[in-house]
C-alpha positions in Angstrom: -14.0 14.5 -61.0 -11.9 11.8 -60.2 -11.3 9.4 -62.6 -12.4 6.1 -61.8 -10.9 2.3 -62.4 -11.0 -1.0 -61.9 -13.7 -2.9 -60.3 -16.1 0.8 -60.4 -16.9 3.0 -63.5 -17.4 5.8 -61.4 -16.9 7.1 -57.3 -20.5 7.2 -55.6 -20.3 11.2 -54.8 -19.4 11.7 -58.7 -22.4 10.5 -60.1 -24.6 13.2 -61.7 -26.9 14.1 -64.4 -24.8 13.1 -67.2 -24.8 9.5 -66.2 -29.0 8.9 -66.3 -29.9 6.0 -68.4 -26.5 4.3 -68.2 -25.4 1.0 -66.6 -22.6 1.9 -64.1 -20.8 0.2 -61.0 -20.1 1.5 -58.0 -18.1 0.2 -55.0 -18.1 1.1 -51.1 -19.2 0.7 -47.8 -23.1 0.5 -46.6 -23.3 3.2 -45.0 -27.5 2.7 -44.1 -30.2 0.2 -45.2 -33.3 1.2 -45.4 -36.6 -1.1 -45.9 -39.4 1.1 -47.2 -41.3 -2.3 -48.4 -43.2 -3.0 -51.8 -40.0 -5.7 -52.4 -37.5 -2.5 -52.2 -34.7 -2.0 -49.8 -32.5 1.1 -50.3 -28.8 0.9 -49.4 -26.5 4.4 -49.3 -23.2 3.2 -50.7 -20.7 5.3 -49.3 -16.8 5.9 -50.6 -14.6 8.8 -50.0 -16.1 11.3 -52.6 -19.5 10.7 -50.9 -22.2 8.4 -51.2 -25.0 7.1 -53.4 -28.4 5.7 -53.2 -28.7 2.2 -54.7 -32.6 0.5 -55.1 -31.7 -3.2 -55.0 -34.6 -6.6 -54.2 -35.5 -7.4 -50.4 -34.0 -10.5 -48.9 -30.5 -9.4 -48.9 -27.8 -10.8 -46.3 -25.6 -7.8 -45.7 -25.3 -5.1 -43.0 -23.8 -1.7 -42.4 -20.2 -1.7 -43.3 -19.9 -4.9 -45.8 -18.0 -4.0 -48.8 -20.0 -4.0 -51.8 -19.9 -3.6 -55.9 -23.5 -2.3 -57.1 -24.3 -2.2 -60.6 -27.6 -0.4 -62.1 -29.0 1.7 -64.2 -28.5 6.1 -62.7 -32.4 7.2 -62.7 -33.9 10.6 -61.5 -35.7 9.9 -58.2 -39.1 11.3 -57.9 -39.4 14.5 -56.7 -40.8 13.8 -52.7 -37.5 11.3 -52.6 -35.1 14.5 -53.2 -32.2 14.7 -50.6 -30.8 18.4 -51.5 -28.0 17.6 -48.7 -26.3 15.5 -50.5 -24.9 16.0 -54.4 -26.2 12.8 -55.3 -29.4 13.2 -53.5 -31.7 13.7 -56.8 -29.8 10.5 -58.8 -30.5 7.1 -57.6 -29.2 3.7 -58.6 -31.9 1.5 -59.7 -32.5 -2.1 -60.5 -28.9 -3.1 -58.8 -26.9 -6.0 -58.8 -24.9 -6.6 -55.5 -21.6 -8.2 -55.5 -20.3 -8.8 -52.1 -16.6 -8.1 -52.0 -16.2 -8.2 -48.0 -18.6 -8.9 -45.0 -18.3 -6.7 -41.5 -19.3 -7.3 -37.9 -20.7 -5.1 -36.2 -18.2 -1.6 -35.8 -17.4 -0.9 -31.8 -18.6 2.6 -32.6 -20.4 4.5 -35.2 -18.2 6.3 -37.9 -20.2 9.5 -38.2 -22.4 9.5 -35.1 -22.7 13.3 -33.7 -22.4 12.0 -30.5 -18.5 11.9 -29.2 -17.1 8.8 -29.1 -13.9 8.1 -26.5 -10.6 9.2 -28.5 -9.0 6.5 -26.7 -11.2 3.9 -28.8 -11.2 5.9 -31.5 -7.4 5.7 -31.6 -6.8 1.5 -31.0 -9.5 1.3 -34.3 -7.9 3.8 -36.0 -8.6 1.8 -38.8 -12.2 2.5 -38.7 -11.8 6.1 -37.4 -10.1 7.4 -41.0 -13.0 5.8 -42.7 -15.4 8.4 -40.6 -16.2 11.8 -43.2 -14.1 13.8 -40.6 -10.8 12.0 -40.6 -11.4 11.7 -44.7 -11.9 15.2 -44.4 -8.7 16.8 -42.4 -6.4 14.0 -44.3 -7.4 15.1 -47.8 -6.8 18.9 -47.0 -3.2 17.8 -45.3 -2.4 16.0 -49.0 -3.6 19.4 -50.5 -1.9 21.5 -48.4 1.4 19.3 -48.7 0.9 19.5 -52.4 0.3 23.7 -52.7 3.7 23.7 -50.6 5.6 21.6 -52.7 4.7 23.7 -55.7 5.5 26.5 -53.6 8.8 26.0 -52.8 9.2 24.7 -56.5 8.7 27.7 -58.0 10.5 29.5 -55.9 13.5 27.6 -57.0 14.1 25.4 -53.9 15.5 22.0 -54.0 14.2 19.3 -52.0 16.7 17.3 -50.4 16.0 14.0 -48.2 18.1 14.8 -45.2 18.6 11.5 -42.8 16.9 9.8 -39.7 19.3 8.1 -38.4 22.1 10.9 -37.2 23.8 12.6 -34.8 22.2 14.6 -31.3 21.0 18.1 -32.5 21.3 20.7 -29.7 17.4 21.4 -30.3 16.5 21.9 -26.2 14.6 18.4 -26.2 15.0 14.6 -25.1 16.1 12.8 -28.4 15.3 9.3 -29.1 18.0 6.8 -29.4 18.7 3.5 -31.8 21.2 1.1 -31.5 23.9 0.2 -33.3 24.2 -3.4 -34.3 27.8 -3.2 -36.5 28.8 -0.4 -33.9 27.7 -1.7 -30.7 27.5 0.3 -27.6 26.8 3.4 -29.9 23.7 5.3 -30.6 22.6 6.9 -33.7 19.7 10.4 -32.5 16.6 10.5 -34.5 16.8 14.1 -35.6 14.5 16.6 -33.9 14.9 18.8 -36.8 17.4 18.6 -40.2 19.0 21.9 -38.7 22.4 20.8 -38.9 22.7 19.2 -42.0 20.7 21.6 -44.0 22.6 24.4 -43.0 26.0 21.4 -44.2 23.8 21.8 -47.2 24.4 25.4 -47.7 28.0 25.3 -47.2 27.5 22.9 -50.1 26.4 25.5 -52.4 22.5 23.5 -52.5 21.4 27.5 -52.6 17.9 27.0 -52.1 16.6 23.3 -50.2 13.5 22.5 -48.8 11.8 19.2 -47.4 8.6 17.7 -46.0 10.4 16.8 -43.0 9.7 14.6 -40.3 11.3 15.3 -36.5 11.6 13.3 -33.7 11.3 14.7 -29.8 10.9 13.1 -26.5 8.8 15.6 -24.8 5.5 15.1 -22.9 2.6 15.1 -25.5 0.0 17.6 -25.7 -2.5 18.9 -28.4 0.1 20.4 -30.3 2.7 17.9 -30.3 3.7 14.3 -31.0 6.9 12.2 -30.7 7.1 12.5 -34.3 5.4 15.2 -36.1 6.3 17.0 -39.7 7.4 20.7 -41.1 8.0 22.4 -44.4 11.8 23.1 -43.4 13.7 25.1 -45.7 17.1 26.8 -45.6 18.5 29.6 -48.1 21.8 31.4 -48.7 22.7 34.9 -49.5 19.3 35.8 -47.7 18.1 37.9 -45.1 15.6 37.9 -42.3 13.6 40.1 -44.1 13.9 38.0 -47.3 12.7 34.2 -45.0 9.9 35.9 -44.2 9.0 37.2 -47.5 8.7 33.5 -48.8 7.2 32.0 -46.1 4.4 34.9 -46.3 4.2 34.3 -50.3 3.7 30.0 -49.4 0.7 31.0 -46.7 -0.7 33.2 -49.3 -0.6 30.9 -52.2 -1.5 28.2 -49.8 -5.2 30.6 -48.9 -6.1 30.9 -52.2 -5.8 27.1 -52.8 -7.9 26.3 -49.5 -10.1 28.9 -48.9 -10.3 31.2 -52.7 -8.8 34.1 -50.9 -5.9 36.1 -49.5 -5.2 36.1 -45.7 -5.6 39.5 -44.0 -2.0 41.0 -43.7 0.7 39.7 -42.3 2.1 42.5 -39.4 5.4 42.1 -37.7 6.1 43.2 -34.4 9.3 42.7 -31.8 9.7 39.9 -29.0 9.7 42.5 -26.5 6.6 44.1 -28.1 4.3 41.1 -27.7 5.1 40.5 -24.3 4.2 44.1 -23.5 0.9 44.3 -25.1 -0.3 40.3 -25.0 1.9 38.8 -22.1 2.8 36.1 -24.7 5.3 35.8 -28.1 2.1 33.9 -29.4 -0.3 36.7 -29.3 -3.9 35.4 -30.7 -4.9 38.3 -32.8 -8.6 37.3 -33.2 -8.8 38.5 -29.0 -9.0 42.5 -29.3 -7.7 42.9 -25.4 -4.3 44.3 -24.9 -2.0 45.3 -21.9 -1.7 48.8 -20.8 0.9 50.0 -19.3 0.0 52.2 -16.2 3.4 52.4 -14.3 4.1 56.1 -15.5 0.7 57.2 -13.8 1.1 55.5 -10.2 4.8 56.7 -9.6 3.8 58.8 -6.1 0.6 56.9 -5.4 0.2 55.7 -1.8 -1.1 52.6 -2.6 0.7 50.0 -2.1 -0.8 47.7 -4.9 0.2 50.1 -7.0 4.1 50.5 -6.3 5.4 47.9 -8.4 8.6 48.2 -10.4 6.3 47.8 -13.1 1.8 48.7 -13.4 0.6 46.7 -16.1 -3.5 46.5 -16.7 -6.2 44.3 -18.3 -9.5 46.2 -19.2 -12.3 43.4 -19.2 -15.0 44.8 -20.9 -19.1 44.6 -19.6 -17.2 42.0 -16.8 -18.0 43.3 -13.6 -20.0 41.2 -12.8 -17.7 38.0 -12.6 -18.4 36.3 -9.3 -15.9 37.0 -6.1 -14.9 33.7 -6.3 -13.5 33.5 -9.7 -12.1 36.8 -8.9 -10.6 34.7 -6.5 -9.4 32.3 -8.8 -7.5 35.2 -11.0 -5.4 35.9 -7.7 -4.4 32.7 -7.3 -3.7 32.2 -11.3 -1.8 35.4 -10.2 0.5 33.6 -7.4 1.0 29.9 -9.7 2.3 32.2 -12.3 5.3 33.7 -9.7 3.6 36.8 -8.8 2.4 38.3 -5.4 -1.1 38.5 -6.6 -3.7 40.7 -9.0 -5.9 43.8 -8.1 -9.7 43.4 -9.2 -11.6 46.8 -10.1 -15.1 46.8 -11.0 -16.3 49.8 -12.8 -19.8 51.0 -11.4 -21.9 54.1 -11.3 -23.1 56.1 -8.1 -24.5 59.9 -7.8 -20.9 61.3 -8.8 -20.2 59.2 -11.9 -17.9 56.2 -12.5 -17.5 54.3 -9.1 -14.3 52.2 -8.7 -15.2 49.1 -6.6 -12.4 47.2 -4.7 -10.5 45.8 -2.0 -8.5 48.8 -1.8 -11.5 51.4 -2.9 -10.9 53.2 0.6 -7.3 53.5 0.2 -7.5 55.0 -3.5 -7.0 58.6 -3.9 -8.5 61.0 -6.4 -5.3 61.5 -7.9 -5.1 57.9 -8.4 -8.8 57.1 -9.4 -8.7 59.2 -12.1 -5.6 58.2 -13.4 -7.5 54.6 -14.0 -10.3 56.7 -15.6 -8.3 58.6 -17.8 -6.2 56.1 -19.1 -8.5 53.4 -19.6 -11.5 54.9 -20.1 -13.5 52.1 -18.9 -17.4 52.4 -18.9 -20.1 51.2 -16.5 -19.8 47.5 -15.8 -16.3 46.6 -16.8 -13.7 45.4 -15.2 -10.0 46.1 -14.4 -7.2 43.9 -13.6 -4.1 45.0 -12.5 -0.7 43.6 -11.3 2.5 45.3 -10.1 5.5 43.7 -10.3 8.6 43.0 -12.2 7.4 43.9 -16.2 7.5 40.7 -17.9 6.2 38.7 -15.4 2.9 41.5 -14.4 2.1 40.3 -18.2 2.3 37.0 -18.2 0.4 37.5 -15.3 -2.3 39.2 -17.4 -2.0 36.8 -20.3 -3.0 33.9 -18.2 -5.8 35.2 -16.6 -6.9 36.6 -19.9 -6.5 33.3 -21.0 -8.7 31.4 -18.3 -11.3 33.7 -18.7 -11.7 33.5 -22.4 -11.8 29.5 -21.6 -14.6 29.9 -18.9 -16.6 32.8 -21.1 -16.2 34.9 -18.3 -15.9 37.8 -21.0 -17.9 38.5 -23.6 -15.5 38.1 -26.3 -16.7 35.2 -28.8 -13.5 33.7 -30.8 -14.2 33.2 -34.7 -12.7 29.9 -35.7 -13.4 30.6 -39.0 -11.0 33.4 -38.8 -7.2 33.0 -39.6 -4.8 35.8 -37.9 -1.0 35.3 -38.6 1.7 37.4 -37.2 5.5 37.4 -37.2 7.4 37.9 -33.8 10.9 39.0 -34.4 14.0 39.9 -32.0 14.3 37.1 -29.7 16.6 36.8 -26.7 19.5 35.1 -27.1 19.4 33.9 -24.3 16.9 33.0 -22.0 18.5 33.0 -18.7 22.2 32.8 -16.6 22.6 29.1 -14.6 24.1 28.6 -11.3 28.0 28.8 -13.3 27.4 32.2 -14.7 26.6 30.5 -18.1 24.0 31.4 -20.5 21.2 29.2 -21.4 20.1 29.6 -25.3 16.5 30.4 -26.2 16.9 28.8 -29.5 19.5 26.4 -30.9 23.0 27.4 -30.6 24.2 28.4 -34.1 21.2 31.3 -34.3 23.0 34.4 -35.4 22.7 37.3 -32.3 21.6 40.7 -33.4 25.2 42.2 -35.1 24.5 45.5 -32.3 24.3 43.0 -29.9 27.7 41.1 -30.6 29.6 42.7 -27.9 27.6 41.5 -25.6 27.7 38.1 -25.8 30.1 37.5 -23.1 29.7 40.2 -20.9 26.2 41.3 -20.8 24.4 37.9 -22.5 21.0 39.0 -21.7 21.0 41.6 -23.5 21.7 39.9 -26.8 18.8 39.9 -28.9 18.8 36.9 -32.0 17.8 37.3 -35.1 15.1 34.8 -35.0 11.9 35.3 -35.8 8.7 33.1 -35.4 5.2 32.9 -37.2 2.1 32.7 -34.7 -1.2 31.4 -36.1 -5.0 32.2 -33.8 -2.0 31.5 -30.7 -0.3 28.6 -32.3 3.3 28.9 -32.6 3.0 27.6 -35.7 7.2 27.9 -37.1 10.6 29.3 -36.2 13.2 30.5 -38.0 16.8 32.3 -37.5 19.5 33.6 -39.5 22.3 31.4 -38.7 26.1 31.9 -37.7 28.2 31.2 -40.5 31.5 32.6 -39.2 33.1 30.5 -37.2 34.8 32.7 -34.9 31.1 33.9 -33.8 30.1 30.3 -33.4 32.7 29.7 -31.2 32.3 33.1 -29.0 28.5 31.5 -28.7 29.6 27.8 -27.5 31.9 30.2 -25.4 28.9 32.0 -23.5 27.3 28.3 -23.2 29.9 27.5 -21.2 31.3 25.2 -23.4 35.3 24.9 -23.9 36.5 24.7 -27.5 37.5 21.3 -27.1 33.9 20.2 -25.8 32.4 22.3 -29.2 34.6 20.5 -31.4 33.8 17.2 -29.8 30.2 17.7 -30.4 30.5 19.8 -33.7 33.7 19.8 -34.8 32.5 18.7 -38.6 30.2 21.8 -38.0 32.7 24.2 -37.3 35.4 22.7 -39.7 32.8 23.4 -42.3 33.1 26.7 -41.9 36.8 27.0 -43.2 35.5 26.3 -46.5 33.8 29.0 -47.4 30.1 28.7 -45.9 28.1 31.3 -47.2 25.8 33.6 -45.1 22.3 31.8 -44.6 18.8 31.3 -43.0 15.7 29.0 -42.7 13.1 28.5 -41.0 10.6 25.2 -40.1 6.8 25.6 -40.2 4.8 22.8 -38.2 2.8 21.6 -40.8 0.7 19.2 -38.4 -0.6 22.7 -36.3 -1.3 24.4 -40.0 -3.6 21.6 -41.2 -5.1 21.4 -37.7 -6.1 24.8 -37.5 -7.0 25.1 -40.8 -9.4 22.1 -40.2 -10.7 23.8 -37.0 -10.0 20.5 -34.8 -8.3 21.1 -31.5 -5.5 18.8 -31.6 -3.1 17.9 -34.6 -4.0 14.4 -33.7 -7.3 14.6 -35.5 -4.9 15.5 -38.6 -1.9 12.8 -38.5 -3.2 9.3 -40.0 -1.7 7.1 -36.8 -0.9 9.4 -33.9 0.4 8.5 -30.2 -2.1 8.8 -27.5 -1.4 11.6 -25.0 0.8 9.1 -22.6 2.7 8.2 -25.8 0.9 5.3 -26.4 0.3 3.8 -30.5 -3.3 2.2 -29.0 -4.0 0.4 -32.2 -0.3 -1.6 -32.2 -0.2 -1.4 -28.2 3.2 -0.2 -29.4 5.9 0.7 -27.0 6.3 -3.0 -26.5 8.9 -4.9 -24.7 12.0 -6.5 -26.9 13.2 -9.9 -26.4 16.3 -10.0 -25.0 18.0 -11.5 -27.8 17.5 -8.5 -29.8 18.6 -6.2 -27.1 22.0 -9.0 -26.9 22.2 -8.9 -30.6 21.9 -5.0 -29.8 25.2 -4.9 -27.6 22.7 -3.5 -25.1 22.6 -6.3 -22.0 25.4 -8.2 -23.6 27.5 -6.4 -20.1 29.7 -5.3 -22.3 30.6 -1.6 -21.8 28.5 0.8 -23.9 30.2 3.8 -25.8 28.2 6.4 -23.5 29.2 4.5 -20.4 25.3 3.6 -20.2 24.8 -0.1 -19.2 21.1 -1.5 -18.8 19.9 -4.4 -16.6 18.0 -7.5 -17.9 14.3 -6.3 -18.2 14.9 -2.7 -18.2 13.8 -0.3 -20.4 15.9 1.8 -22.0 15.7 5.8 -22.4 17.4 8.6 -23.7 17.9 10.9 -21.6 19.8 13.2 -24.3 19.7 17.1 -23.1 21.1 20.1 -25.0 
């Protein structure tokens, strides 16, 4: 029970049988007013704990959302007036005296309407939207999660340390926000994409185990799971391995589940990146969806069907989906082509006098051996649909994942994804590099402080695309919840990685000299992880977007509709900051009057 104080004796939703007969004061907002005749009016008063019915005299000059203090006697309601949906539904406050603490104009939208309210209107009046039951519940869930995490990390001997927001560029792969320096005109701070460099320096400094509920900022396009500023559990530890970091994070997840849901989560399995891509076509698999990709390459080595002669033949069996219309099947083919493939083959499983029949645009080209291979490898039943992509293996699997996701979103398959199920999975052994550029330099798949797999160190400069990293992701219900890695702590290995990325040692020391120099003074082996707090809360709250679990988010276009920011800045301020003074900026940046300074820092 919450302890009340100040103007009230008890919270609205916490009045109980123990208060019967007592005169108490409650404070809150008017949720509803009902005139029941006989000179009586019933006012439902609401605060964050719930609401209580208050009985008052008629001729009130109040409206919904007025802020009131009500003082009355707690009484049992007559049996016929029980409201079992409320915790206080068997009680009421009678003979209430009213003190109007503040009035309210009519609201621009109903707070708890079952009919959806336009999100832009909710964001414009976010201070009202947060009064709603939905937002109150979400933000209190967020608080409970953060509180549990802090307790868990402290119990594991992690020390909470704040790191700077005014910092320098961090190589996380996204554009950064810049802050101009008034004292050092023409120079800028960067707002950190994460505390990556700072937390590694804390390991060199002997902190041993660090954590922080950290604010991170990235100038990226916004979407349901991404905001300019987001919050993560950031942690780092010395003298640990990848498995120990995974165990630490898993223990935090277990404790979270016990505190939030009252039970432990399902066991968290671990697969490699290669296994994830082969089985699911994505490195963010949703284990709630029981569909796995099947590799049929070996069955069609000698086929004469051109559509099955690719380097790799990958298939997906959709149960009871043969009735999908030809128009939707054509959309499947279009999705395959939009994702870089040559196309997609579909086969309906039907039945004739000879048994199973495979109905497809290439049916007449399928030999008995081809049909046998499909039936024996996939074990389809009448009414099933077979999808096949024949191309490079990785591309084939990614296409099938895209088609599968579309089919589920369109309810074309008989799969109901349970919202109240939470399936975690660890994905490990990510590629160190994602590609090679036109100059032959490797392009990092992670930040450049990620340790390569020790077995692949000799391939760094000769065959970089074969190098695996000591990186790992935690995935929940198809969302990347967090990622981490074992870090490089030896200067020679760090220099080799920079070389593989096409960065000269002079450039490396110019940008990260303080980091490389720190490695000269006894840097311990260390590893860490960052867990997306906003995404975790959104999933636990069954919300489709992290905007619903952040108090004051930006819209999808990056605008704060409540404050109308970003806004233009007075020229006087820009001159004071050295942005439009005409002086040469430190980075060679010159901005004309009235133009918007935009950070295009790219790593």
